C-alpha positions in Angstrom: -28.4 -39.2 -161.1 -28.4 -39.7 -157.4 -31.9 -41.3 -157.5 -30.7 -43.7 -160.2 -27.7 -44.6 -158.2 -29.7 -45.1 -155.1 -32.2 -47.3 -156.9 -29.4 -49.4 -158.3 -27.7 -49.9 -154.9 -31.0 -51.0 -153.3 -31.6 -53.5 -156.1 -34.7 -51.8 -157.4 -33.5 -51.5 -161.0 -31.8 -53.7 -163.6 -28.3 -52.7 -164.6 -27.2 -55.0 -167.4 -27.9 -52.8 -170.4 -30.5 -55.1 -171.9 -33.5 -53.1 -171.0 -32.3 -50.5 -168.5 -28.6 -49.5 -168.6 -26.8 -49.8 -165.3 -24.7 -46.8 -166.2 -25.8 -43.5 -164.9 -28.2 -41.7 -167.2 -26.7 -39.5 -170.0 -23.2 -40.3 -168.8 -20.6 -42.1 -170.8 -17.9 -44.4 -169.4 -15.3 -41.7 -169.4 -17.5 -39.2 -167.6 -18.2 -41.4 -164.6 -14.9 -43.3 -164.3 -13.1 -40.5 -162.5 -9.4 -40.6 -161.8 -7.4 -43.4 -163.6 -6.3 -45.0 -160.4 -9.8 -45.5 -159.1 -10.1 -48.8 -161.0 -6.5 -49.6 -161.7 -4.2 -51.9 -159.8 -2.7 -50.1 -156.9 1.1 -50.2 -156.9 2.8 -48.8 -153.8 6.4 -48.5 -152.6 5.7 -51.1 -149.9 4.4 -53.7 -152.3 6.6 -56.7 -152.8 5.6 -57.0 -156.4 8.1 -56.1 -159.0 8.7 -57.5 -162.5 11.4 -59.8 -161.2 9.5 -61.0 -158.1 7.8 -64.4 -157.6 4.3 -62.9 -158.3 5.6 -61.8 -161.8 5.9 -65.3 -163.1 3.0 -67.5 -164.1 3.8 -70.2 -161.6 2.7 -68.1 -158.6 -1.0 -69.0 -158.0 -1.5 -65.5 -156.5 -1.2 -64.2 -160.1 -4.6 -65.7 -160.9 -6.4 -64.1 -157.9 -8.2 -60.9 -158.9 -9.5 -58.7 -156.1 -12.1 -55.9 -156.8 -12.9 -53.4 -154.0 -15.8 -51.0 -153.9 -15.8 -48.1 -151.5 -19.0 -46.8 -149.9 -20.3 -43.2 -149.4 -16.9 -42.3 -148.0 -15.3 -39.7 -150.3 -12.8 -38.6 -147.6 -11.7 -42.2 -147.0 -12.3 -42.3 -143.2 -12.6 -46.0 -143.5 -9.5 -46.3 -145.6 -10.6 -48.8 -148.1 -7.8 -47.7 -150.4 -5.5 -48.7 -147.5 -7.1 -52.1 -147.5 -6.4 -52.4 -151.2 -2.7 -51.6 -150.5 -2.6 -54.1 -147.7 -3.8 -56.9 -150.1 -1.2 -55.9 -152.6 1.4 -56.1 -149.9 0.5 -59.8 -149.5 1.8 -60.4 -153.0 -1.4 -60.1 -155.0 -0.7 -58.3 -158.2 -4.3 -57.8 -159.5 -6.0 -55.5 -157.0 -8.6 -53.0 -158.3 -10.2 -50.2 -156.4 -13.3 -48.2 -157.3 -15.2 -45.4 -155.7 -18.9 -46.1 -155.3 -20.0 -44.0 -158.2 -17.6 -45.7 -160.7 -18.4 -49.2 -159.6 -20.2 -50.0 -162.8 -17.0 -49.8 -164.7 -15.7 -52.8 -162.9 -18.1 -55.1 -164.8 -16.3 -54.7 -168.1 -12.9 -55.3 -166.4 -14.1 -58.5 -164.7 -15.5 -59.8 -167.9 -12.2 -59.1 -169.7 -10.3 -60.9 -166.9 -12.3 -64.1 -167.4 -11.6 -63.9 -171.1 -7.9 -63.5 -170.7 -7.3 -65.9 -167.7 -9.2 -69.2 -167.6 -7.7 -69.8 -164.1 -9.0 -66.5 -162.7 -10.3 -66.5 -159.2 -12.6 -63.6 -158.6 -13.0 -61.8 -155.3 -15.4 -58.8 -154.8 -15.2 -56.8 -151.6 -17.7 -54.0 -150.9 -17.8 -51.6 -147.9 -21.0 -50.0 -146.6 -23.1 -49.1 -149.7 -20.2 -50.5 -151.7 -21.5 -53.9 -150.5 -24.7 -53.2 -152.4 -22.7 -52.3 -155.5 -20.6 -55.5 -155.2 -23.8 -57.6 -154.8 -25.2 -56.0 -158.0 -22.0 -56.7 -159.9 -22.2 -60.3 -158.9 -25.8 -60.5 -160.1 -24.8 -58.9 -163.4 -22.0 -61.4 -163.8 -24.5 -64.2 -163.3 -26.3 -63.1 -166.4 -23.0 -63.5 -168.3 -22.5 -67.0 -166.8 -19.6 -65.9 -164.6 -19.1 -67.3 -161.1 -17.5 -65.3 -158.3 -15.3 -67.2 -155.9 -15.6 -64.9 -152.9 -17.9 -62.1 -152.1 -17.1 -60.1 -149.0 -19.5 -57.6 -147.4 -17.9 -55.1 -145.0 -20.6 -53.5 -142.9 -23.3 -53.7 -145.6 -25.8 -52.1 -143.2 -28.7 -52.0 -145.7 -28.4 -55.7 -146.7 -31.1 -58.0 -145.4 -31.5 -61.8 -145.2 -33.0 -62.2 -148.7 -32.0 -64.3 -151.7 -31.1 -61.1 -153.6 -28.4 -60.3 -151.0 -27.0 -63.8 -151.3 -26.3 -64.2 -155.0 -26.3 -67.8 -156.1 -23.3 -67.4 -158.4 -21.1 -66.5 -155.4 -19.4 -69.7 -154.3 -18.6 -68.2 -150.8 -20.0 -65.1 -149.1 -18.5 -63.6 -146.0 -20.6 -61.0 -144.1 -18.6 -58.9 -141.7 -20.7 -57.0 -139.2 -19.9 -54.2 -136.8 -21.7 -51.4 -135.1 -23.3 -49.2 -137.7 -24.0 -45.5 -138.1 -27.7 -45.6 -138.7 -28.4 -49.3 -139.3 -26.9 -52.6 -138.4 -26.6 -55.2 -141.1 -28.4 -58.6 -140.9 -27.1 -62.1 -140.5 -27.4 -63.9 -143.9 -28.3 -67.5 -144.6 -25.8 -69.5 -146.6 -23.0 -67.1 -145.7 -20.3 -66.9 -143.0 -21.4 -64.2 -140.7 -18.7 -62.6 -138.5 -19.5 -60.0 -135.8 -16.6 -57.9 -134.7 -17.7 -56.6 -131.3 -15.0 -53.9 -130.8 -15.3 -52.5 -134.3 -17.6 -49.8 -135.7 -18.6 -48.7 -139.1 -15.5 -46.7 -140.1 -12.7 -49.0 -138.8 -14.1 -52.3 -140.1 -12.1 -52.4 -143.4 -8.8 -52.1 -141.6 -9.6 -53.9 -138.4 -7.1 -56.6 -137.5 -9.8 -59.3 -137.6 -10.8 -58.2 -141.1 -7.2 -58.2 -142.3 -6.4 -61.6 -140.9 -9.6 -63.0 -142.4 -8.9 -61.7 -145.9 -5.3 -62.9 -145.7 -6.6 -66.4 -144.9 -9.3 -66.4 -147.5 -7.1 -65.2 -150.3 -4.4 -67.7 -149.5 -7.0 -70.5 -149.7 -8.0 -69.3 -153.2 -4.4 -69.1 -154.3 -3.6 -72.7 -153.5 
């Protein structure tokens, strides 16, 4: 199972279900999904969203922004990617979905359903560490369904390289945030906005003030 996951993350296998399933071998959706809140919208006490708030009516453009975050190999959440998801919700975005790395495949079905239900949907994928590889693979899979992603954000995707595969053509905008890595440092990518954070390292990149400010700005641009 780990070998299959590693091959998928590195882009060595197909994962669309046409020839080689992108689900883990011999595992159904329910078996690998994990806890319900891994891929469900995060709702916190600090979130300004409530049924009576401005984000609850169809006139708020933030309602059409859908953010999907994929964690890396960080089961103890040292990098606090769930905290990043909560921060995005606190900005008034109702549709924020979080997944652990091993359940990232389940996001594909959710994203496809979003595009069927909301013809104004703006899609954002954010991947941290190996989650950047998973986010990239999701974007490639969406391309096979004719779906374009508005924003793809790599947070310290240390194994990504400056290749066409790591810059999916169906992503309108790619932001590649780099900081000091654990074993490897990521590469600058062509046709992407590359941002080096000199005082950040691998585990504080997702919640670094520069990252938070950048995401706030980029999401606001999509919500206009």
